[in-house]
GUZA-719490 format. One record per residue (C-alpha): residue in three letters; x, y, z. Coordinates in nm, 2 decimals, always signed. Layout:
BEGIN
(rec "ala" (X Y Z))
...
END
This chain:
BEGIN
(rec "met" (+0.67 -3.65 -0.01))
(rec "ala" (+1.03 -3.60 +0.09))
(rec "asp" (+1.17 -3.26 +0.19))
(rec "ser" (+1.19 -3.02 -0.11))
(rec "glu" (+1.54 -2.99 -0.23))
(rec "val" (+1.62 -2.65 -0.38))
(rec "leu" (+1.96 -2.64 -0.55))
(rec "val" (+2.07 -2.28 -0.60))
(rec "asp" (+2.36 -2.24 -0.85))
(rec "thr" (+2.52 -1.90 -0.79))
(rec "lys" (+2.82 -1.73 -0.95))
(rec "glu" (+3.10 -1.59 -0.76))
(rec "met" (+3.02 -1.23 -0.69))
(rec "asp" (+3.17 -0.93 -0.51))
(rec "asn" (+2.87 -0.72 -0.41))
(rec "ser" (+2.87 -0.45 -0.14))
(rec "val" (+2.57 -0.39 +0.08))
(rec "gly" (+2.63 -0.11 +0.32))
(rec "gly" (+3.00 -0.18 +0.30))
(rec "leu" (+2.96 -0.55 +0.35))
(rec "lys" (+3.11 -0.78 +0.09))
(rec "ser" (+2.96 -1.12 +0.02))
(rec "ser" (+3.07 -1.41 -0.20))
(rec "gly" (+2.81 -1.65 -0.33))
(rec "leu" (+2.83 -2.03 -0.29))
(rec "asn" (+2.84 -2.24 -0.60))
(rec "his" (+2.58 -2.48 -0.47))
(rec "ile" (+2.34 -2.44 -0.18))
(rec "leu" (+2.11 -2.73 -0.09))
(rec "val" (+1.81 -2.61 +0.11))
(rec "asn" (+1.55 -2.84 +0.26))
(rec "met" (+1.21 -2.70 +0.36))
(rec "ala" (+0.90 -2.88 +0.46))
(rec "leu" (+0.63 -2.79 +0.21))
(rec "ser" (+0.34 -3.02 +0.29))
(rec "ile" (+0.13 -3.06 +0.61))
(rec "asp" (+0.25 -3.42 +0.65))
(rec "glu" (+0.61 -3.30 +0.64))
(rec "leu" (+0.54 -3.03 +0.89))
(rec "lys" (+0.37 -3.28 +1.12))
(rec "thr" (+0.67 -3.51 +1.10))
(rec "lys" (+0.91 -3.23 +1.17))
(rec "ala" (+0.70 -3.10 +1.46))
(rec "asn" (+0.67 -3.44 +1.62))
(rec "asp" (+1.04 -3.52 +1.58))
(rec "leu" (+1.13 -3.19 +1.75))
(rec "arg" (+0.88 -3.28 +2.03))
(rec "val" (+1.05 -3.62 +2.08))
(rec "asn" (+1.39 -3.44 +2.09))
(rec "gly" (+1.26 -3.24 +2.39))
(rec "leu" (+1.16 -2.91 +2.24))
(rec "asn" (+0.85 -2.74 +2.38))
(rec "thr" (+0.57 -2.57 +2.18))
(rec "gln" (+0.74 -2.23 +2.18))
(rec "gln" (+1.08 -2.38 +2.07))
(rec "ile" (+0.91 -2.58 +1.79))
(rec "ala" (+0.73 -2.27 +1.67))
(rec "asp" (+1.06 -2.08 +1.66))
(rec "glu" (+1.23 -2.36 +1.47))
(rec "leu" (+0.96 -2.39 +1.21))
(rec "ser" (+0.86 -2.02 +1.20))
(rec "ile" (+0.49 -2.10 +1.26))
(rec "ser" (+0.26 -2.00 +1.54))
(rec "gln" (+0.23 -2.20 +1.86))
(rec "thr" (-0.14 -2.26 +1.77))
(rec "thr" (-0.03 -2.43 +1.45))
(rec "val" (+0.23 -2.64 +1.64))
(rec "lys" (-0.04 -2.76 +1.88))
(rec "trp" (-0.25 -2.87 +1.58))
(rec "leu" (+0.04 -3.04 +1.41))
(rec "ile" (+0.14 -3.25 +1.71))
(rec "asp" (-0.22 -3.36 +1.77))
(rec "glu" (-0.27 -3.23 +2.12))
(rec "gly" (-0.64 -3.19 +2.05))
(rec "met" (-0.63 -2.82 +2.14))
(rec "val" (-0.72 -2.71 +1.79))
(rec "glu" (-1.00 -2.88 +1.59))
(rec "lys" (-0.92 -2.75 +1.24))
(rec "pro" (-0.61 -2.63 +1.07))
(rec "pro" (-0.52 -2.28 +1.18))
(rec "asp" (-0.48 -2.00 +0.93))
(rec "asp" (-0.10 -1.98 +0.91))
(rec "ile" (+0.19 -1.93 +0.66))
(rec "arg" (+0.51 -2.12 +0.68))
(rec "ile" (+0.81 -1.89 +0.66))
(rec "gly" (+1.17 -2.00 +0.57))
(rec "trp" (+1.47 -1.76 +0.59))
(rec "arg" (+1.76 -2.00 +0.61))
(rec "thr" (+1.93 -1.84 +0.32))
(rec "ile" (+1.97 -1.52 +0.53))
(rec "gly" (+2.05 -1.70 +0.86))
(rec "ala" (+2.33 -1.92 +0.71))
(rec "arg" (+2.56 -1.62 +0.66))
(rec "ala" (+2.67 -1.36 +0.91))
(rec "thr" (+2.71 -1.10 +0.64))
(rec "arg" (+2.35 -1.15 +0.53))
(rec "ile" (+2.23 -1.10 +0.89))
(rec "glu" (+2.44 -0.78 +0.90))
(rec "ala" (+2.26 -0.66 +0.58))
(rec "ile" (+1.93 -0.72 +0.75))
(rec "gly" (+2.06 -0.52 +1.05))
(rec "leu" (+2.13 -0.23 +0.81))
(rec "ile" (+1.77 -0.24 +0.69))
(rec "leu" (+1.64 -0.25 +1.05))
(rec "ala" (+1.86 +0.05 +1.13))
(rec "asp" (+1.72 +0.24 +0.84))
(rec "ile" (+1.36 +0.16 +0.96))
(rec "thr" (+1.46 +0.27 +1.31))
(rec "asp" (+1.58 +0.60 +1.18))
(rec "glu" (+1.27 +0.65 +0.97))
(rec "glu" (+1.04 +0.59 +1.27))
(rec "gly" (+1.23 +0.85 +1.47))
(rec "gly" (+1.27 +0.84 +1.85))
(rec "asp" (+1.58 +0.80 +2.05))
(rec "ile" (+1.62 +0.42 +2.07))
(rec "asp" (+1.90 +0.33 +2.31))
(rec "thr" (+1.83 -0.04 +2.38))
(rec "ile" (+1.75 -0.32 +2.13))
(rec "val" (+1.58 -0.63 +2.27))
(rec "gly" (+1.60 -0.96 +2.07))
(rec "ile" (+1.33 -1.22 +2.14))
(rec "ser" (+1.50 -1.56 +2.17))
(rec "ile" (+1.59 -1.75 +1.98))
(rec "asn" (+1.54 -1.61 +1.63))
(rec "gly" (+1.54 -1.24 +1.71))
(rec "ile" (+1.87 -1.24 +1.88))
(rec "ala" (+2.11 -1.23 +1.59))
(rec "phe" (+1.92 -0.95 +1.41))
(rec "ala" (+1.88 -0.75 +1.73))
(rec "gln" (+2.26 -0.77 +1.80))
(rec "ser" (+2.33 -0.66 +1.45))
(rec "leu" (+2.09 -0.36 +1.47))
(rec "ala" (+2.23 -0.26 +1.81))
(rec "gly" (+2.58 -0.25 +1.66))
(rec "his" (+2.47 -0.04 +1.37))
(rec "ile" (+2.30 +0.23 +1.58))
(rec "asp" (+2.54 +0.20 +1.88))
(rec "ala" (+2.26 +0.09 +2.12))
(rec "asp" (+2.27 -0.15 +2.42))
(rec "phe" (+2.17 -0.51 +2.35))
(rec "ala" (+1.93 -0.72 +2.56))
(rec "ile" (+1.77 -1.07 +2.53))
(rec "phe" (+1.42 -1.16 +2.62))
(rec "arg" (+1.36 -1.53 +2.68))
(rec "ser" (+1.01 -1.63 +2.55))
(rec "val" (+0.86 -1.93 +2.72))
(rec "asp" (+0.61 -2.20 +2.64))
(rec "gly" (+0.24 -2.17 +2.70))
(rec "asp" (+0.10 -1.90 +2.92))
(rec "gly" (+0.43 -1.79 +3.08))
(rec "ser" (+0.53 -1.43 +3.04))
(rec "gly" (+0.90 -1.49 +2.98))
(rec "his" (+1.18 -1.29 +3.12))
(rec "leu" (+1.48 -1.07 +3.04))
(rec "ser" (+1.82 -1.23 +3.07))
(rec "asn" (+2.03 -1.07 +3.34))
(rec "lys" (+2.35 -1.13 +3.15))
(rec "tyr" (+2.28 -0.86 +2.90))
(rec "gly" (+2.15 -0.50 +2.90))
(rec "asn" (+1.88 -0.37 +3.12))
(rec "val" (+1.56 -0.19 +3.01))
(rec "ala" (+1.45 +0.02 +3.31))
(rec "gly" (+1.41 +0.38 +3.20))
(rec "arg" (+1.53 +0.30 +2.84))
(rec "asn" (+1.37 +0.36 +2.50))
(rec "val" (+1.34 +0.01 +2.36))
(rec "ala" (+1.29 -0.15 +2.02))
(rec "ile" (+1.20 -0.52 +2.01))
(rec "ile" (+1.32 -0.75 +1.73))
(rec "asp" (+1.18 -1.09 +1.63))
(rec "asp" (+1.19 -1.29 +1.31))
(rec "val" (+0.82 -1.36 +1.25))
(rec "leu" (+0.49 -1.22 +1.39))
(rec "ser" (+0.21 -1.48 +1.36))
(rec "thr" (-0.06 -1.42 +1.62))
(rec "gly" (+0.13 -1.15 +1.81))
(rec "ser" (+0.10 -1.33 +2.14))
(rec "thr" (+0.48 -1.35 +2.19))
(rec "met" (+0.53 -0.99 +2.11))
(rec "ser" (+0.25 -0.88 +2.33))
(rec "lys" (+0.39 -1.08 +2.63))
(rec "thr" (+0.73 -0.93 +2.56))
(rec "ile" (+0.60 -0.57 +2.56))
(rec "glu" (+0.40 -0.63 +2.88))
(rec "ser" (+0.70 -0.78 +3.06))
(rec "leu" (+0.94 -0.50 +2.95))
(rec "arg" (+0.70 -0.23 +3.05))
(rec "ser" (+0.66 -0.39 +3.39))
(rec "gln" (+1.04 -0.35 +3.42))
(rec "gly" (+1.02 +0.02 +3.34))
(rec "ala" (+1.09 +0.02 +2.97))
(rec "asn" (+0.94 +0.26 +2.72))
(rec "val" (+0.87 +0.03 +2.43))
(rec "ser" (+0.89 +0.26 +2.12))
(rec "leu" (+0.91 +0.02 +1.83))
(rec "cys" (+0.86 -0.35 +1.73))
(rec "met" (+1.02 -0.49 +1.42))
(rec "val" (+1.01 -0.83 +1.25))
(rec "leu" (+1.14 -0.98 +0.93))
(rec "val" (+0.80 -1.11 +0.83))
(rec "asn" (+0.46 -0.98 +0.96))
(rec "lys" (+0.20 -1.24 +0.89))
(rec "thr" (-0.09 -1.01 +0.99))
(rec "glu" (-0.24 -0.69 +0.87))
(rec "arg" (-0.15 -0.51 +1.20))
(rec "asn" (+0.06 -0.20 +1.20))
(rec "glu" (+0.07 -0.17 +1.58))
(rec "ile" (+0.07 -0.40 +1.88))
(rec "glu" (-0.02 -0.30 +2.23))
(rec "gly" (-0.01 +0.07 +2.12))
(rec "val" (+0.34 +0.03 +1.98))
(rec "pro" (+0.42 +0.08 +1.61))
(rec "leu" (+0.49 -0.25 +1.43))
(rec "arg" (+0.71 -0.27 +1.12))
(rec "gly" (+0.78 -0.58 +0.92))
(rec "ile" (+1.04 -0.59 +0.64))
(rec "ile" (+0.80 -0.82 +0.45))
(rec "arg" (+0.42 -0.86 +0.50))
(rec "ala" (+0.28 -1.21 +0.42))
(rec "val" (-0.09 -1.24 +0.45))
(rec "lys" (-0.35 -1.46 +0.28))
(rec "val" (-0.59 -1.29 +0.04))
END
């Protein structure tokens, strides 16, 4: 089966979301792998192009465990329980990312606490974290997640976290391993991790490592 082609025909519109204007495209062609065979092909192609397991998981919005199963590394005997998430419609437009940033800012205000630093997990959490930081006038930092059992690290080109009240942003939470490693690493550098937020929470968890976890959307199998 070829990639699913979804043709969206939108009318020109002038809608404001938090003061942000957006105009619709007349035609948007979106390709998304819908079958296991298509996902296997995409995962293996990305591997051939030099991406590691973490990077493939980021690109396909699936867990690293699922990636390992897809590329036939023999580490997983049966298909893992996972959900494929696609949010390209949001990511294709900066104004839409800004709109998500406003939602995250509202959640941050609802949760309370004096958040002064927003940490985006690379790569998919960066744009949303930057938007949120701008909306609440907080510092912005980037955490580089790494493949396998590595703990990752905070980029030294952006904000620091020592002694700061931190909120962590990522796009999707699958198993929670990446978020857990990020929390552990930031705490080791003196951060007070107060809140974790994702676009999509694929679990039933409302906290992780003792930190409140909020997802804009929860997607779990029933």
